[in-house]
N, C-alpha and C positions, 0 to 999 in steps of 0.2 A: 720408302726409304725418308731415314731422318733430311733434316734440312744441316745445312748449313758443318756439312762434310767436305774435309780439304781433300779429301784421297783420289785418286781417277775414277774416270767411271768400272774400269773394267774389276777395281779392289773395293769398291764402293759396298754399303752391306747392301742384300737384295728383301725386302718387305715379300712374304707371304699372306695370302689369306688363311684367313683363321681358320674360317671351316675344311677348307682344304687339307690344312696343317692339322687339324683336329682329326681328320677322317684319314689321314695318310697314318698319324700316328697311334691309331686304336688298329688299323689294321695290320699292323708291323707288329704292336704288343699280342693281338691275338696268335698272329703267325707264332709268334717268339716264344708263348705259355705252350703253343699245339709242339712245336720241336723240343719245350724241355721234357714237357710229359712223353713226347715219345721216345727222347733217349735216357728216362725214366722206365719205361714200358718196356722196349726193345735191349735195353742193356745187357748184355750176352753176361749169364752167369758163370765165373772163371771152372768151378767143377764137370758144367757142362762141356765147357769148352776144352778143357783137361782132358774130359773122356773121347771127346769129337777126335782130337789130336793124337793122344792116343793109338796110333793106327802105324805100323812099321811100313816106312818105305822102300826100306832095304831091305837087303836077306841077311839073317841073326848074322850076329859077331861081325859084318863089316864094319869099320871104321875109319877116318880119313887124317891123315896126317899130312905134316908141310915138310915139301923137300925142296933143295935147290938140285938145277942143273951143275953138271960139271960136263957135259961133253954130251955136244949130237952131231951124230953121222947119217946120213941119205942109207935108204932099205932097213925091212926089216926082215927078221929070221922066217918070221910068218907066213913072209910070201914067196919067200925061193920055192922056185920049182911050180907055184899056182897057178903061173898067166897073169896071175892078177897087178894089173896097174896104177890102182889107184897109191896116191902121195902117200907115203911112210917115213917114217925114220924113228930113228933107235936111241933112246936119250938117256945116258948115265946120269941117277940122280942121286945126293948123298941125303939121306932123312934126316930132319932137323927135330921132329917130335917123335911121341911113344915109344914103345917097348925096343924098337930098332935105332932108334937117333943113333946116325955117326955112320950106320951100314950103308953102302953104295948100292942100289939097284938099279936092272936093268928096267924101263920101261919103253909102249911104243907111242909114237906119237900119230894118229893113222887120219886119213882126210882131212880133215878142217884143222884139228891141231896141227897136221904137218905144214899146214902154210898160214900158218897163226904168223912164223915167225921165230919162232921161239930159240934162244941160245944159252949159252955158257954163264949163268950166273942168276937167270932168271929163277924168280921163285914159281914152284906149282903146287897143286894139292892131289895127291894119291889117295886112291882106295887100295884098303888093306884089306885083303879076302883069307879068312884063312880056311886052309885045305889040311888035309891028311899028311900031305909032304911040306907041310910048312906054309908059312904067308905067302900068298901071289901080291905084285903089287900093280895097278894099273893106272891112268892117266883120269884125274877126276874133273881138274878144272884150274886156270892158271891166276894167280892173286894178281888181283886188276885194281885193289884197292887202294894200291897209292897214287894212281892216276887216277881214278875219279875223286881224292881227296883232292888233289892238287887240284881237276878242274873244278872241284865245290867249294876253293877257296878261291879259285881265280874268280869264279860266277860273284862270292857274296862281296868282293873288294870292287869288282866293278859296280854292283849295284848302287853299293856304297857312295863309290867317288860319285856317280853320276847324278843317284839318286836323292842322296844323305838318308834326312832322319827319316823322309818318305819312303826312300829304301828300305832301312829299318826296318820301320814298322811292318813295312809288306815283307820282311825277311820271317816277323815273328810270326805274321799273319798266315805265312807259308806253314811254319812249325807247328801251329796250332790245326790246319788243314792236315796236315802228315798226321798226328796225332789221332784226328776221328776218323780217317781212312782206317789207319793197322791198330787202334785201340779199341775202336764201336765196330766200326761196317762191318771191315773183315769177320772178327770175331761171331759176329751177332748173324753172319751169313752161313758162316760155318755150323754154326749152333740152330739153324732153322730158322730163324726170324723171315719174318717175309719181306724179298726182295724190294718192293716197290717202296714200302714202308720206313725202311732202312734206309733205302737210298733218299729219298724224299726228307727223312729227319736228319741224316748226318749232311747230307746237300744245305738243307737252310742253315742247320748252326753253324757252317764251315763259310755262308757267306753273308750270316750277320756277324759275327769276328772279326772275317778277312777286312770286306769295306770299313765297318767301323774303325778297324785298327790301321789300316792304312790310308784311309782318306779322314780321318775324325766323324767323329757325332755330329752332323747337323742335319736339316733339314737337305739339302741339296744331296748328301748322302744318302738318306732315307728315300729321297724318289728312285734313286739308281737303285736301290736293295729292292723298292716295291718292283722297281720291272723287272727285275733279274731272277725275283720267287715265280715273277706270271709269266714271263719268257720259258722257267723251268717248267712252269708247268702245264705248260704248251708243247712242249718235248716232248714229257712225260706221256699227256695224253694220246699226242699221235704216233709216239714210239710205243706205247700200250697197245692201240690201234694195228699198228702194223705188222709187228711181230704177231700178235693171232692172224692179221689177213693173209699173212706170207706162208702162216703154218713154217713157223719156224722155233726148231726145237734150242736152239742155244747150242747145239753141240757142233763146233765147227773147227774142231783140231783136235791131235792125240792128245794135248793134253787136256782137255775138256773130259776126255773118256779115263784121264788117270784120276782126273780129279772127283769124276761117279762114285770110280770104287773106292777113293779113299771116306768119299762122304755120300753115302749113300741115298740120303736124305736130301738131296740139293736139286731146287726148283734153278733148271738152268735156261729157263722163258724169265725167269724174274733176275736169274744173274744176268741174261742179256739188257735187259730193262737200264737193269742198276749202271751197266756199263753204259749204256744211253745219257743216264742220268750225270752221270758225274764227267762224262763228256762235255757235254754242253754245259760244265760252270764254268770254263775259264775264259772262252769266247763270250758268254753273257756279260761277266764280269766287267769284259775290257768293254764292250760296245756299251751297254746301260752307265756307266761313271760317266763315257764322255759325252752322252747324248746332254746326261743334266748338268752336268759342265758349261756346254753350251749355251742352254737355255738360262743357266743362272748368270752367265759371260753376256749374255744378247739382253735379258732384263737390266741388268747393270748399268750396260753401255747405252741405251734407248730404254727410259721408262715411260715415256709416252708410247711406244709400242705396244698394238694391241695384244693380245692371246694367239689370237688367228694368226697373226705374222709372225710373230715368235715359233710357234710349231711351226710354220710354212719355214724360216729360214733353218732351223734346226733341222728338219727334215732331209735339207739340204746339204749340210754335214752328214750327216748319217747314211743319206745314196754312197759316198763316198765309201765312208766306212764300212758297210756292207759289203762294195764292192770289192775290196782289200782283203775283208774277213774270210769272206768265203774262197778266196785262192788261197787263204793261209790253212781251212778246213781240208781242201781237198787236197793241196799239197805236203801237209801233214800225212793224210790217211796215204798217198804213194807214194812218200817217201819211206815210210814204214811196212808197207806190204810190197816194196818192188822184188822182194824175190818171187813171193808170188805171180805179181804180173808177168815176171817174165814165163812161166811158167804156160802162160797163156798162147805162145810161139809155139809149143809143142804138143799141140792137141790137135786132132783130127775135126774135132767138133766147132760147130761155128762160136764166134765169140760172144755173140748175142746171149746163146743156149745157155753158155758159162754164167753167164749174173744172176743164173735162178738158181746153183749151186748153194748151198749152204753159207758156203764160209765166204762170198760177195755177196750173197744177200743181206746176209747179216749186219757186214759193213757198209752196205748201203743203204739199211733201215737206219743203223746210227748217224751214218755221214747226213741225210737229208733230214732227220730228224729235230734233230741239232742245226742245221741249214737253216730250219723251218724256223724253229723258236728262235733263232737268233736273229734273221729278219724283220718277224712281228715284238720281237722286244724293243727294236727299236721307237715305232711309232707308240707301241704300249709304255716304254718309258718316257720319249718325251710328250706325252697328253701327256702323262703324270703330273713333268716338272713345268709344261706349261699351264695347266691347270692349279698347281699348289701356289708359282707366283704371283703376286700382287696383280688386280687391273692396272692397264695401262693409266698411268696418272697426265692428266689431261694439265698440258700447262696455263696458266690463268691467261683471259684473252686480253691485250691492250684496250685500257681505258680509251674513248673518245671522245677529245677536247670539242664541248657545244661553243660557239659561240652566241653570250645570249642578243647581242645586237643582229646576229644575222639572219635575213629575214627569213620568214616559215615559208615552207616550201607547198605549193599551191597545189 
């Protein structure tokens, strides 16, 4: 640290070791070059992508039109006399697009749709099915875009109000991550690129941009980036081993089988591994930047503290963070899989046996691999940061005053 600073210790500049800094920069430059080369090599060909997705998912001639509900009544003509008691409603809807715009037709709202609270004035989407006797219309979906736009706008306002410029940069990084995911990773998987290579390349590119945009280009951010990428490597390695050891196929629900029909050459084991890698990004980023900042603040506050003591102090912070983040991972899965978990109560098999079913085993592998990568990223990042900051600065000792007239010691 330079002399003569008038800033507080927490905001003072922190010196870094030249050798450690050079090694860190060289490591990240190498990974950046590899990620760039990976993007060039794996970038999906637009023609191949167009051919891959040119597969009709809907029946020939089916179109989707917008409509507005005019009235909703309980009960459906199709259920009369059938003894079928599932919730069902009849809705009179006015078509607002398509050949029959302005026409009022009847559609049935069955099961979940009848319990969604649809009422007059709501905007829905209906499927127009051509038949020899004229078109038939059926409920396809509800226009939820206005609600999502309001929630998204509220999210942006809250982020900007609380985090200000840092929040704006975080949103820009989030936008880049969405571009990489939707513009590179998903198309690359559809066109048959190797899943692990796609996931690692895309994740590395995302982390480079997200961390530097949100937290600034600095050695402190670079230590967090290095810890994130190494933690991601741990997650990838463990996930790959576990997927093979558990003999997971990657097929867990009906959507997987639908996707297999649309993309026959898709490797679902690699798709599962890709999901494991992407799922570990967010929590790793959170933990590593916190640990790097902790080391920097400790060094700024205590220039005389040894690297070993800084590491130990930062690890105490990291242990608290690990505990809270593990809860986040587990409860996030529990919330997302709540319906599936409820089904566990309606089976005659032992619950422990059900965890061997691919649906649960796949999520278990994903959760455990991400959690282990998260836990190990704490000492990895803390160690990198502690080795990067300059060694302890030993304060000069106070010179002793020697009396020339004092008697010599015997």
